[in-house]
N, C-alpha and C positions, 0 to 999 in steps of 0.2 A: 346640707351636712356642713360641719364647720368648717370656717377658715383656718390658717395656720394656728393661730393662736390656741384654738379650740383642742385642749387635750381631750379625747371622750370621755365623757361623765359615768360615773361607776355606781348605780344606784341598783339593788335588785328588787325589782316591783314584783309582787305577787299576782299571779294570775291563775286562771282555771281554764277548762276548755272552752274556747270562743265560739264555739258553734251554738252554745246556749245562751250567749249573749243577748240575742233579739228575740229570745224566747219570752224577755221580762216585758210583757204587754200585760192584759189583764191576769190578775192573778198569779203572776210569775215575779217573785223578787228579782231586783237587779243583783250583779254579782260583785258584793264590796270587800275588797282587799286589803290588809293592811300591809305597810312599809317599815323595816326595821333597818336600824345602821349598828345598834349595839352588838357585841358581841355576845351571846347569852350560852351557858352551859345546854348541851343536847336535851335535857329533860326539864329545862326550866319554865317551856311553853307547851301547852297540847299541840300535838302534831296534828292539824286539822288538813284535810286534802285541799282546801280552797286557799289557805295561808303558808307563804313562803317569807323567808327575812329579806332584807335589804341592806345594801350598802351604798353611802353616799359620798362621793369623792369628786369626780369632775365628769361623769357621764351617766345616763340613765342607761341600765341594763336590766334585761328580763330574762328569768329563767326559766326555760322551756324543756319539755321532753319530746323528743323527735324521734321517730322510727317505731318498728317494730322487731324486737322488743324495745322499749324506749330508751333513748340515749339522753342523759340530761346535759345541756348547752347553754350558754350564756349569750345574750344578743343584745347589742347595743339598741335601744328604744329609739327611734328617729322617725319624727313626724315629718320630716322635710324629706323623707326618702321612700320611693316606691317598691321597688324589688328587695324582697328580705334574700338574704343570702348566708350560707354557712360555709366555713372552711373545711373541705371533707379530704380526709386522709385515704390514703390508696390502700392502708392495712390497720392495724390496732395500734399502730404507734401515735403518739401523743393524744391519747385518749381524752383526757382532759380538756384538751382547749379545740380537738376537732370533732366533726362527725364522721362516722363510719360508714358508707353508703353500703357497702358490701355485707355489714352486719346487719342490716334493716331488710325485711321481708316485705314491707310495702313500698320501699323505694322504687322510683321509676323514671327514668330519663325521659325527657319530652322530645320527640322527634319533630325535625323540620316542617312536617306537612301540620303541625298543629295549630290551631288558631292563636295559642298563646306564643308561639315564637313570631306572629306577626305583630305584636305589640306596638303600639306608635306611641306609648305613655312615657317609654324610657330614654334617656337622653342620647343613648347611642343604640340604633335599633338591633335585635339579636341577629345573629348571622348562622349560618348553615356549615356544618362540618361535612365536607363532601365526602369522606372517607366514612365516617360513621352514621352520616344522616342524622346527628343529634344537635340540638339547638345550642349556639353557643352564646354567651352573654359577657360582655367587659364593663364594668363601672369604674368610674373615676370621679373624685371630688375635688373641691375647690380648695382643700389643704395639701393636694397633691397625692393623697392616697387612692389607691387603685384595687382591684380585684377582678379576676378572670376565671370563667371556668363555664359549665353547662347547666343550661334550664333542665329542672327536675322538679317532681311532685314526691310528698310523703305526707304522713301524718304528724299533726302538731297537736301537743297538750300539756297542761302542767297540774300536777297533783293527780287527782284519780277522777278519771271522766265517768267512771260508773257512779262513784260517789255523787258526782254532780249531775247525775241524769242524762247525760249527753254524750255521744261519741266524740273524739278527737276530730279535727277539721284537717282534711286533705288540700293541701295548699301548694303551689307553684313556687319555687324558690331557687336561688342560683346555686349550685353546688360548685365552689370556687376551689381550683386546684392550687391557685396562689393568690397572694394578698399581700399588699405593701400599704403599710402605717407611716406617714411620715413624721407623727409625733415621736419624740424621744421617750416619752411615757406612756407607749401605747397600752392600752387595756388588755388584761388576758380573756379575750373573749373570741368566742367561736363564730361570730357572725354579727348582721345587724337585722334587725326587725323593721322593714318598711311599714309606716304608718299612715301615708299621704292618702290622697282620693283617687290614686291611679289604678286602673282594671287589675294589675297584678299586686297591689299592695296587700297586706295582710288583713286589713280593715274590709277591703273589697272582698275579698276571696271568704270570708268569714261571715260578710254579710252584717258587720257592726255598723249600726247608725248613731250611736251615740257612746262616748267613753269621756272620762273625766279625770283629772289627779290633782294632786296637793303636794308639792315638794318642799320639805323642810328646810327653813334656813340652816339647820344642825344636823349633824348624823344622829337624828332621832326619827321621830315616827314620819311618815307619809301616807297618803291613801290613793288608791288607784280603784277607780270604779268602772265597771263595764257594764253596759246597757241602760235601759230607759229607766229614770227615776224622777219623781218631784223631791228636789233636795228639800232638807228642813229648813225651818224658817231663820235658823242661824247661819245658814248658808245662802242668802239672796245674792243673786249675780244680775250684772248688767250684761245685756247683749249686743254686740256688734255683728252687724251681718258681713258673711262671707262674700268676697269681692270678685267679680268675674266680668270681665271685658265682654261686649256686645258682640265682638267677632275674635277670631283666634289673631294672636299678634305674636312676632317671631321671638322676642324675648320674655315673654310672660308664662310664667310656669301656670299652667291651668288646673293642675292637681295638688297644688300646694294649699294649705290654710291662709290664704290670703285676705287681709283686712283693710279697711280704709283709713290712713294715717291723716288726721286733719290739722293737727298741731303738736307744738310741743313747748312745755312751761319748764322754767328753771327758777326753782323757789316760786315766788309770786309773779316772775317775770314771763309773760307772753312773748315768745319769740316772734319778732317779725319775718317770718319764713314764708315765701310766696307759695300758694296753694299748688302751682304748677310743680315745685319742688318735691312737694310729698306725694304727688300722685304719679301713676306709672304715665310714661310719654307715649306718644304716637306707636312706639315699637315694642310696648310692654315693659321696659325696663322701667324700675322704679317702683313695682309693688312691694307691699309690706307682709312680710310671713311670719307666722308663729312657729317655730322650730325647735322642737325638745332635743334635736341633735347637734344644736350649735350651743356653746357655753354661753358667751355673752352677747351683747347685742350690737349691731353694726347700723351705721348711719350713712346714707351717702354724702358727699363731699360737703355740699353746702350748706345742708341740714347740720352735719358734724362741726363744722367750722363755727356756726352759730351757737351750739352748744356748749364749744369748748370755750368761748370767748366769754359767754356770759357766766360758766363755773366757774373759771379763773378770775373773773371779776368779783364774784360774790364771795370766793374762798381766800383771797389775797389778805383779808386782814387776820385771817386765823395763823397764830405764831407758829405751830407744829407743821404747817404746812408749807414748804419751799418749792415753789414751781420749778421742775427739773431745766425747762427750757432757760432759765435764766444763767445756769451754770453749762447747761450741756446741749445745746440746741440741735435738734435732728434725732433725739432719742426717741426709740418707738419699741415698745414692747411686742414683740412677735410680728413687728413691722406694720401693726394697723394701731396701735394705741398709744398715741403721744401726748395725751393730755396726763403728764405724770409730775409726782412731788416726791422730795427728800422728807422723810421723817426721822428724828432721833431714834437710835438704836433701842429697844426695849420699850418704846411708846407706840401707842396706835392711833391713826386719825381721829380727829374729834367728832365720831360719826354724828352726834346728836345735833351738831352745829352746821353740818353739810346741808347746802340747799337739795331738795328733791328734784328730780327730774320727772316730770310727768309728761307721758305720750298720750295725746287725746284722739279717741276714735270716734266713729259715728255711733254714738249710745253708750260708750263705755270708756275708760281709762286705765291704763296702769302706772302707778306711781312707784318709782325707784328711791329708796331713801337709806339712809343710816349705813351700816357697814356692808350693803350690796352694791354701794357707788364705787367704792374703791377696792384694788385687789393688790395684796403684795406680790411683787415679782421675786419670783424664787431666784435665788442667789446674785442678785444686784446688791452691792453695797457703794456708797459715795462718801467721800470726805476722809479725814484723817483716821486711819486703821480701819477703815469701812464702817465707821460708826452710825451712816445714816443707811436706812432701808429705802426701798422705791417703791412707791403704792402707785397705780395708774388707774385713771377713770374706766368703768367697766363699758364703756360705749366707744367703739371703735370707727375708724375711717373706713367704709366700705370701699372707697375708691383705690385706697392702697393694696387690698387684697388681691387683686380686685374682683368685687361682685358687684351687679347691675341691681342690686334690689337693699330695701331695709330687712333686717333680720332681728326677731326677736327670740333672744335665746334662754335657756333654762333657767341661768343665774337670775335672771329678772322675773322668773315667775315663780320664786320661792314665797311661800306664804302667800300663796295665790291659788284660789280654786279655778282651774282651767278646764273648760267642758266643751268639747267638739261634739256638736249637734249638726250632724250631717241631714237629718231628716228635713229640719227647718232651715238649714243653710247659715247658721251663726256659730259664733265663737262666745262662750260665757266667761265673763271675768268677775271675781270676788274676792276681796282681801280676808284672810283668815289666818288664823295659827294652826298649822297643820297638826299639830299634837292634840290640840283642844278638838280640832274636828274629829280626829281619829276616836278619841273617847266619847264624845257626844252621839258619834254614829254607832256607838255600842260595839266596837272593835275589841277583842282581846289583846291588849298591849303586852 
């Protein structure tokens, strides 16, 4: 989950009943879903049961139908979390942002004696309510947000399950009676959809063994693909294996999508960062996670310092960028992003002249360049009359959050096809324009 700077990303992803995802073996096509950001008239597009629209701001959200009869809810899509949860309303009030369990005939509380109540994958183990004998869960995240409630099950679907040829999936989730969002701009979502590899994640409960997505760099078209597929030749992917230590380690998240970070390059300069800095240590701290629930990317202190120094060195000749440290040492956006610049009002940073920051993995790489490198800090002004805006590098210092891992956020996954292949234990990466991919994959945009 995101550290504090990460306002939750708002994307509306398209989906269909997940129980049909893994039927995509011989003779069955995978589920190909389009994502939309544009506001369209209600009759401008055909209303197909497997397609919904999407909006992209700062969080990925998926629209689902939960319960019987179905209630439409919006949940943050998070590959960095396990247990899905919904904010449950005790009555029909706030029906647009909460789930009403009493209105669902298929809702069931999970008793303390259930095996689901003994899960060891969750950061905080479930507890038993002695009075009701129902399983209780409490979740907290690095940004200070939290939620509390009871473990329950219900049916999940998007669109028409009958049209998709499969019933909805019954899945366990947290039915939360309270939730606190530390972000001043918290999204109007009803909960979170956990997509990591834990036993209680939605991926595991729906037996989904492969899924992928492409996030647009604009509020435009993106793609979500559920199930198995040999991608077309215009989407070649490089794969890096999921990393798992040989034995359990106390600070290693074994159900995260962890990969091996081997090096970092700024422009053409390969940074002299020791391999020991980029790899998990003997406690498991220092793993590298691909996380759709985090907005930007976080590097551990030594690696971040090397990236900051080299990025400042290569950008110092650019006249529009004035390092903020020169006039205001100690400034850090959201307390973790301190590689910041003053840019004259009404101007944008020279994106084409910024040095790319490339993360090097075993078998693949992720190059971050152009306007994905700098983020305009809302409300910050410098100079006489507030003439200069503040822009910060979109790599943060994990030590300041603090988190004990490298985290690759969704901002740096834009215009990149990202595939999670659990069957072969790997993550695929390939640069692509998401709008072009959508068109060439035959979607109706």
